[in-house]
PDB file as gemmi writes it, atoms N, CA and C in Angstrom:
CRYST1    1.000    1.000    1.000  90.00  90.00  90.00 P 1                      
ATOM      1  N   UNK A   1      42.327 -80.402 -31.751  1.00  0.00           N  
ATOM      2  CA  UNK A   1      42.252 -79.681 -30.456  1.00  0.00           C  
ATOM      3  C   UNK A   1      40.804 -79.349 -30.178  1.00  0.00           C  
ATOM      4  N   UNK A   2      40.314 -79.739 -29.106  1.00  0.00           N  
ATOM      5  CA  UNK A   2      38.914 -79.402 -28.751  1.00  0.00           C  
ATOM      6  C   UNK A   2      38.950 -78.351 -27.596  1.00  0.00           C  
ATOM      7  N   UNK A   3      37.964 -77.448 -27.708  1.00  0.00           N  
ATOM      8  CA  UNK A   3      37.870 -76.428 -26.670  1.00  0.00           C  
ATOM      9  C   UNK A   3      36.639 -76.784 -25.786  1.00  0.00           C  
ATOM     10  N   UNK A   4      36.873 -76.852 -24.504  1.00  0.00           N  
ATOM     11  CA  UNK A   4      35.755 -77.092 -23.610  1.00  0.00           C  
ATOM     12  C   UNK A   4      35.338 -75.790 -22.958  1.00  0.00           C  
ATOM     13  N   UNK A   5      34.098 -75.553 -22.856  1.00  0.00           N  
ATOM     14  CA  UNK A   5      33.531 -74.361 -22.260  1.00  0.00           C  
ATOM     15  C   UNK A   5      32.788 -74.723 -21.002  1.00  0.00           C  
ATOM     16  N   UNK A   6      32.898 -73.910 -19.989  1.00  0.00           N  
ATOM     17  CA  UNK A   6      32.139 -74.155 -18.786  1.00  0.00           C  
ATOM     18  C   UNK A   6      30.635 -73.921 -18.941  1.00  0.00           C  
ATOM     19  N   UNK A   7      30.302 -72.992 -19.833  1.00  0.00           N  
ATOM     20  CA  UNK A   7      28.954 -72.612 -20.016  1.00  0.00           C  
ATOM     21  C   UNK A   7      28.474 -72.767 -21.457  1.00  0.00           C  
ATOM     22  N   UNK A   8      27.437 -73.471 -21.676  1.00  0.00           N  
ATOM     23  CA  UNK A   8      26.936 -73.713 -23.042  1.00  0.00           C  
ATOM     24  C   UNK A   8      25.863 -72.617 -23.327  1.00  0.00           C  
ATOM     25  N   UNK A   9      26.324 -71.507 -23.895  1.00  0.00           N  
ATOM     26  CA  UNK A   9      25.346 -70.372 -24.087  1.00  0.00           C  
ATOM     27  C   UNK A   9      24.263 -70.744 -25.132  1.00  0.00           C  
ATOM     28  N   UNK A  10      24.649 -71.445 -26.196  1.00  0.00           N  
ATOM     29  CA  UNK A  10      23.647 -71.816 -27.167  1.00  0.00           C  
ATOM     30  C   UNK A  10      22.580 -72.773 -26.574  1.00  0.00           C  
ATOM     31  N   UNK A  11      23.013 -73.703 -25.837  1.00  0.00           N  
ATOM     32  CA  UNK A  11      22.069 -74.589 -25.147  1.00  0.00           C  
ATOM     33  C   UNK A  11      21.189 -73.895 -24.158  1.00  0.00           C  
ATOM     34  N   UNK A  12      21.796 -72.962 -23.456  1.00  0.00           N  
ATOM     35  CA  UNK A  12      20.997 -72.122 -22.471  1.00  0.00           C  
ATOM     36  C   UNK A  12      19.891 -71.408 -23.145  1.00  0.00           C  
ATOM     37  N   UNK A  13      20.206 -70.682 -24.219  1.00  0.00           N  
ATOM     38  CA  UNK A  13      19.188 -69.925 -24.925  1.00  0.00           C  
ATOM     39  C   UNK A  13      18.210 -70.809 -25.633  1.00  0.00           C  
ATOM     40  N   UNK A  14      18.609 -71.979 -26.097  1.00  0.00           N  
ATOM     41  CA  UNK A  14      17.674 -72.905 -26.742  1.00  0.00           C  
ATOM     42  C   UNK A  14      16.590 -73.404 -25.766  1.00  0.00           C  
ATOM     43  N   UNK A  15      16.985 -73.624 -24.475  1.00  0.00           N  
ATOM     44  CA  UNK A  15      16.021 -74.027 -23.503  1.00  0.00           C  
ATOM     45  C   UNK A  15      15.039 -72.926 -23.173  1.00  0.00           C  
ATOM     46  N   UNK A  16      15.273 -71.665 -23.553  1.00  0.00           N  
ATOM     47  CA  UNK A  16      14.437 -70.545 -23.313  1.00  0.00           C  
ATOM     48  C   UNK A  16      13.673 -70.157 -24.538  1.00  0.00           C  
ATOM     49  N   UNK A  17      13.736 -70.955 -25.564  1.00  0.00           N  
ATOM     50  CA  UNK A  17      12.937 -70.651 -26.797  1.00  0.00           C  
ATOM     51  C   UNK A  17      13.549 -69.606 -27.692  1.00  0.00           C  
ATOM     52  N   UNK A  18      14.792 -69.291 -27.511  1.00  0.00           N  
ATOM     53  CA  UNK A  18      15.497 -68.309 -28.360  1.00  0.00           C  
ATOM     54  C   UNK A  18      16.123 -69.022 -29.544  1.00  0.00           C  
ATOM     55  N   UNK A  19      15.741 -68.652 -30.780  1.00  0.00           N  
ATOM     56  CA  UNK A  19      16.207 -69.371 -31.920  1.00  0.00           C  
ATOM     57  C   UNK A  19      17.225 -68.611 -32.753  1.00  0.00           C  
ATOM     58  N   UNK A  20      17.400 -67.324 -32.470  1.00  0.00           N  
ATOM     59  CA  UNK A  20      18.443 -66.622 -33.138  1.00  0.00           C  
ATOM     60  C   UNK A  20      18.917 -65.437 -32.234  1.00  0.00           C  
ATOM     61  N   UNK A  21      20.175 -65.114 -32.354  1.00  0.00           N  
ATOM     62  CA  UNK A  21      20.755 -64.026 -31.568  1.00  0.00           C  
ATOM     63  C   UNK A  21      21.606 -63.153 -32.468  1.00  0.00           C  
ATOM     64  N   UNK A  22      21.634 -61.896 -32.183  1.00  0.00           N  
ATOM     65  CA  UNK A  22      22.507 -60.948 -32.829  1.00  0.00           C  
ATOM     66  C   UNK A  22      23.589 -60.596 -31.849  1.00  0.00           C  
ATOM     67  N   UNK A  23      24.861 -60.776 -32.272  1.00  0.00           N  
ATOM     68  CA  UNK A  23      25.962 -60.425 -31.412  1.00  0.00           C  
ATOM     69  C   UNK A  23      26.779 -59.347 -32.086  1.00  0.00           C  
ATOM     70  N   UNK A  24      27.052 -58.288 -31.435  1.00  0.00           N  
ATOM     71  CA  UNK A  24      27.920 -57.257 -31.912  1.00  0.00           C  
ATOM     72  C   UNK A  24      29.129 -57.180 -31.040  1.00  0.00           C  
ATOM     73  N   UNK A  25      30.240 -57.582 -31.580  1.00  0.00           N  
ATOM     74  CA  UNK A  25      31.505 -57.749 -30.789  1.00  0.00           C  
ATOM     75  C   UNK A  25      32.347 -56.482 -30.840  1.00  0.00           C  
ATOM     76  N   UNK A  26      32.064 -55.542 -31.693  1.00  0.00           N  
ATOM     77  CA  UNK A  26      32.906 -54.437 -31.870  1.00  0.00           C  
ATOM     78  C   UNK A  26      32.082 -53.137 -32.014  1.00  0.00           C  
ATOM     79  N   UNK A  27      32.517 -52.092 -31.305  1.00  0.00           N  
ATOM     80  CA  UNK A  27      31.845 -50.798 -31.486  1.00  0.00           C  
ATOM     81  C   UNK A  27      31.952 -50.233 -32.883  1.00  0.00           C  
ATOM     82  N   UNK A  28      32.854 -50.827 -33.727  1.00  0.00           N  
ATOM     83  CA  UNK A  28      33.041 -50.377 -35.119  1.00  0.00           C  
ATOM     84  C   UNK A  28      31.773 -50.653 -35.940  1.00  0.00           C  
ATOM     85  N   UNK A  29      30.877 -51.517 -35.439  1.00  0.00           N  
ATOM     86  CA  UNK A  29      29.692 -51.851 -36.159  1.00  0.00           C  
ATOM     87  C   UNK A  29      28.620 -50.757 -35.961  1.00  0.00           C  
ATOM     88  N   UNK A  30      28.909 -49.729 -35.235  1.00  0.00           N  
ATOM     89  CA  UNK A  30      27.936 -48.674 -34.932  1.00  0.00           C  
ATOM     90  C   UNK A  30      28.129 -47.544 -35.979  1.00  0.00           C  
ATOM     91  N   UNK A  31      26.990 -47.185 -36.576  1.00  0.00           N  
ATOM     92  CA  UNK A  31      27.002 -46.113 -37.549  1.00  0.00           C  
ATOM     93  C   UNK A  31      26.016 -45.010 -37.168  1.00  0.00           C  
ATOM     94  N   UNK A  32      26.400 -43.759 -37.195  1.00  0.00           N  
ATOM     95  CA  UNK A  32      25.488 -42.688 -36.902  1.00  0.00           C  
ATOM     96  C   UNK A  32      24.694 -42.348 -38.137  1.00  0.00           C  
ATOM     97  N   UNK A  33      23.427 -42.544 -38.075  1.00  0.00           N  
ATOM     98  CA  UNK A  33      22.593 -42.266 -39.239  1.00  0.00           C  
ATOM     99  C   UNK A  33      22.095 -40.870 -39.296  1.00  0.00           C  
ATOM    100  N   UNK A  34      21.877 -40.249 -38.143  1.00  0.00           N  
ATOM    101  CA  UNK A  34      21.550 -38.810 -38.163  1.00  0.00           C  
ATOM    102  C   UNK A  34      21.935 -38.215 -36.826  1.00  0.00           C  
ATOM    103  N   UNK A  35      22.428 -37.076 -36.825  1.00  0.00           N  
ATOM    104  CA  UNK A  35      22.847 -36.385 -35.629  1.00  0.00           C  
ATOM    105  C   UNK A  35      21.636 -35.982 -34.780  1.00  0.00           C  
ATOM    106  N   UNK A  36      21.805 -35.999 -33.448  1.00  0.00           N  
ATOM    107  CA  UNK A  36      20.713 -35.657 -32.567  1.00  0.00           C  
ATOM    108  C   UNK A  36      21.176 -34.510 -31.721  1.00  0.00           C  
ATOM    109  N   UNK A  37      20.190 -33.830 -31.117  1.00  0.00           N  
ATOM    110  CA  UNK A  37      20.495 -32.761 -30.245  1.00  0.00           C  
ATOM    111  C   UNK A  37      21.166 -33.291 -28.996  1.00  0.00           C  
ATOM    112  N   UNK A  38      22.039 -32.456 -28.335  1.00  0.00           N  
ATOM    113  CA  UNK A  38      22.653 -32.956 -27.072  1.00  0.00           C  
ATOM    114  C   UNK A  38      21.584 -33.172 -25.994  1.00  0.00           C  
ATOM    115  N   UNK A  39      20.429 -32.689 -26.087  1.00  0.00           N  
ATOM    116  CA  UNK A  39      19.372 -32.826 -25.128  1.00  0.00           C  
ATOM    117  C   UNK A  39      18.353 -33.835 -25.503  1.00  0.00           C  
ATOM    118  N   UNK A  40      18.572 -34.602 -26.543  1.00  0.00           N  
ATOM    119  CA  UNK A  40      17.562 -35.531 -27.057  1.00  0.00           C  
ATOM    120  C   UNK A  40      17.457 -36.766 -26.132  1.00  0.00           C  
ATOM    121  N   UNK A  41      16.300 -37.409 -26.160  1.00  0.00           N  
ATOM    122  CA  UNK A  41      16.097 -38.638 -25.445  1.00  0.00           C  
ATOM    123  C   UNK A  41      16.997 -39.759 -25.946  1.00  0.00           C  
ATOM    124  N   UNK A  42      17.193 -39.832 -27.203  1.00  0.00           N  
ATOM    125  CA  UNK A  42      18.040 -40.872 -27.801  1.00  0.00           C  
ATOM    126  C   UNK A  42      19.484 -40.766 -27.247  1.00  0.00           C  
ATOM    127  N   UNK A  43      19.982 -39.516 -27.241  1.00  0.00           N  
ATOM    128  CA  UNK A  43      21.358 -39.307 -26.740  1.00  0.00           C  
ATOM    129  C   UNK A  43      21.475 -39.616 -25.259  1.00  0.00           C  
ATOM    130  N   UNK A  44      20.425 -39.239 -24.509  1.00  0.00           N  
ATOM    131  CA  UNK A  44      20.437 -39.553 -23.062  1.00  0.00           C  
ATOM    132  C   UNK A  44      20.419 -41.102 -22.807  1.00  0.00           C  
ATOM    133  N   UNK A  45      19.580 -41.746 -23.608  1.00  0.00           N  
ATOM    134  CA  UNK A  45      19.480 -43.191 -23.481  1.00  0.00           C  
ATOM    135  C   UNK A  45      20.826 -43.898 -23.854  1.00  0.00           C  
ATOM    136  N   UNK A  46      21.488 -43.427 -24.930  1.00  0.00           N  
ATOM    137  CA  UNK A  46      22.721 -43.994 -25.306  1.00  0.00           C  
ATOM    138  C   UNK A  46      23.812 -43.760 -24.260  1.00  0.00           C  
ATOM    139  N   UNK A  47      23.815 -42.542 -23.673  1.00  0.00           N  
ATOM    140  CA  UNK A  47      24.809 -42.238 -22.625  1.00  0.00           C  
ATOM    141  C   UNK A  47      24.585 -43.126 -21.396  1.00  0.00           C  
ATOM    142  N   UNK A  48      23.282 -43.402 -21.073  1.00  0.00           N  
ATOM    143  CA  UNK A  48      23.004 -44.281 -19.981  1.00  0.00           C  
ATOM    144  C   UNK A  48      23.488 -45.693 -20.289  1.00  0.00           C  
ATOM    145  N   UNK A  49      23.197 -46.139 -21.457  1.00  0.00           N  
ATOM    146  CA  UNK A  49      23.644 -47.483 -21.938  1.00  0.00           C  
ATOM    147  C   UNK A  49      25.155 -47.664 -21.782  1.00  0.00           C  
ATOM    148  N   UNK A  50      25.846 -46.658 -22.225  1.00  0.00           N  
ATOM    149  CA  UNK A  50      27.334 -46.675 -22.147  1.00  0.00           C  
ATOM    150  C   UNK A  50      27.812 -46.760 -20.718  1.00  0.00           C  
ATOM    151  N   UNK A  51      27.248 -45.914 -19.852  1.00  0.00           N  
ATOM    152  CA  UNK A  51      27.622 -45.990 -18.384  1.00  0.00           C  
ATOM    153  C   UNK A  51      27.321 -47.274 -17.805  1.00  0.00           C  
ATOM    154  N   UNK A  52      26.112 -47.847 -18.034  1.00  0.00           N  
ATOM    155  CA  UNK A  52      25.699 -49.174 -17.552  1.00  0.00           C  
ATOM    156  C   UNK A  52      26.647 -50.278 -17.958  1.00  0.00           C  
ATOM    157  N   UNK A  53      26.966 -50.278 -19.237  1.00  0.00           N  
ATOM    158  CA  UNK A  53      27.894 -51.275 -19.818  1.00  0.00           C  
ATOM    159  C   UNK A  53      29.258 -51.141 -19.179  1.00  0.00           C  
ATOM    160  N   UNK A  54      29.806 -49.989 -19.084  1.00  0.00           N  
ATOM    161  CA  UNK A  54      31.162 -49.818 -18.491  1.00  0.00           C  
ATOM    162  C   UNK A  54      31.197 -50.222 -17.037  1.00  0.00           C  
ATOM    163  N   UNK A  55      30.092 -49.910 -16.287  1.00  0.00           N  
ATOM    164  CA  UNK A  55      30.018 -50.258 -14.864  1.00  0.00           C  
ATOM    165  C   UNK A  55      30.183 -51.762 -14.717  1.00  0.00           C  
ATOM    166  N   UNK A  56      29.427 -52.559 -15.486  1.00  0.00           N  
ATOM    167  CA  UNK A  56      29.500 -54.004 -15.350  1.00  0.00           C  
ATOM    168  C   UNK A  56      30.721 -54.612 -15.932  1.00  0.00           C  
ATOM    169  N   UNK A  57      31.292 -54.030 -16.968  1.00  0.00           N  
ATOM    170  CA  UNK A  57      32.543 -54.548 -17.571  1.00  0.00           C  
ATOM    171  C   UNK A  57      33.690 -54.415 -16.549  1.00  0.00           C  
ATOM    172  N   UNK A  58      33.645 -53.436 -15.704  1.00  0.00           N  
ATOM    173  CA  UNK A  58      34.723 -53.239 -14.709  1.00  0.00           C  
ATOM    174  C   UNK A  58      34.532 -54.176 -13.499  1.00  0.00           C  
ATOM    175  N   UNK A  59      33.336 -54.743 -13.313  1.00  0.00           N  
ATOM    176  CA  UNK A  59      33.108 -55.485 -12.076  1.00  0.00           C  
ATOM    177  C   UNK A  59      32.920 -57.009 -12.264  1.00  0.00           C  
ATOM    178  N   UNK A  60      32.610 -57.415 -13.491  1.00  0.00           N  
ATOM    179  CA  UNK A  60      32.357 -58.848 -13.721  1.00  0.00           C  
ATOM    180  C   UNK A  60      33.380 -59.436 -14.709  1.00  0.00           C  
ATOM    181  N   UNK A  61      33.571 -60.751 -14.694  1.00  0.00           N  
ATOM    182  CA  UNK A  61      34.369 -61.382 -15.670  1.00  0.00           C  
ATOM    183  C   UNK A  61      33.695 -61.230 -17.067  1.00  0.00           C  
ATOM    184  N   UNK A  62      34.488 -61.324 -18.147  1.00  0.00           N  
ATOM    185  CA  UNK A  62      33.945 -61.091 -19.478  1.00  0.00           C  
ATOM    186  C   UNK A  62      32.755 -61.999 -19.828  1.00  0.00           C  
ATOM    187  N   UNK A  63      32.842 -63.300 -19.468  1.00  0.00           N  
ATOM    188  CA  UNK A  63      31.668 -64.173 -19.757  1.00  0.00           C  
ATOM    189  C   UNK A  63      30.410 -63.724 -19.122  1.00  0.00           C  
ATOM    190  N   UNK A  64      30.481 -63.410 -17.876  1.00  0.00           N  
ATOM    191  CA  UNK A  64      29.257 -62.945 -17.114  1.00  0.00           C  
ATOM    192  C   UNK A  64      28.807 -61.612 -17.632  1.00  0.00           C  
ATOM    193  N   UNK A  65      29.735 -60.724 -17.944  1.00  0.00           N  
ATOM    194  CA  UNK A  65      29.333 -59.419 -18.497  1.00  0.00           C  
ATOM    195  C   UNK A  65      28.555 -59.590 -19.825  1.00  0.00           C  
ATOM    196  N   UNK A  66      29.116 -60.441 -20.708  1.00  0.00           N  
ATOM    197  CA  UNK A  66      28.467 -60.693 -21.945  1.00  0.00           C  
ATOM    198  C   UNK A  66      27.074 -61.205 -21.798  1.00  0.00           C  
ATOM    199  N   UNK A  67      26.889 -62.100 -20.859  1.00  0.00           N  
ATOM    200  CA  UNK A  67      25.562 -62.692 -20.637  1.00  0.00           C  
ATOM    201  C   UNK A  67      24.600 -61.656 -20.132  1.00  0.00           C  
ATOM    202  N   UNK A  68      25.040 -60.838 -19.185  1.00  0.00           N  
ATOM    203  CA  UNK A  68      24.274 -59.782 -18.580  1.00  0.00           C  
ATOM    204  C   UNK A  68      23.832 -58.744 -19.655  1.00  0.00           C  
ATOM    205  N   UNK A  69      24.766 -58.371 -20.495  1.00  0.00           N  
ATOM    206  CA  UNK A  69      24.537 -57.321 -21.469  1.00  0.00           C  
ATOM    207  C   UNK A  69      23.785 -57.816 -22.692  1.00  0.00           C  
ATOM    208  N   UNK A  70      23.716 -59.117 -22.906  1.00  0.00           N  
ATOM    209  CA  UNK A  70      23.045 -59.702 -24.024  1.00  0.00           C  
ATOM    210  C   UNK A  70      21.597 -59.411 -23.877  1.00  0.00           C  
TER     211      UNK A  70                                                      
END                                                                             
């Protein structure tokens, strides 16, 4: 059984000079190394990242969202 894909992600990145990629498919891969203040820049940046990701996940198909957020 062969799977055909409409978009060749590996080929796309290869034409852009990207030779390796890190993909994190699950939030379970996240580990808190040290707690931060509720007013810290790191926490604000993480909260912004989460809102940005959720915004696009609700509006785009999964393949397009993955490409945008990569």
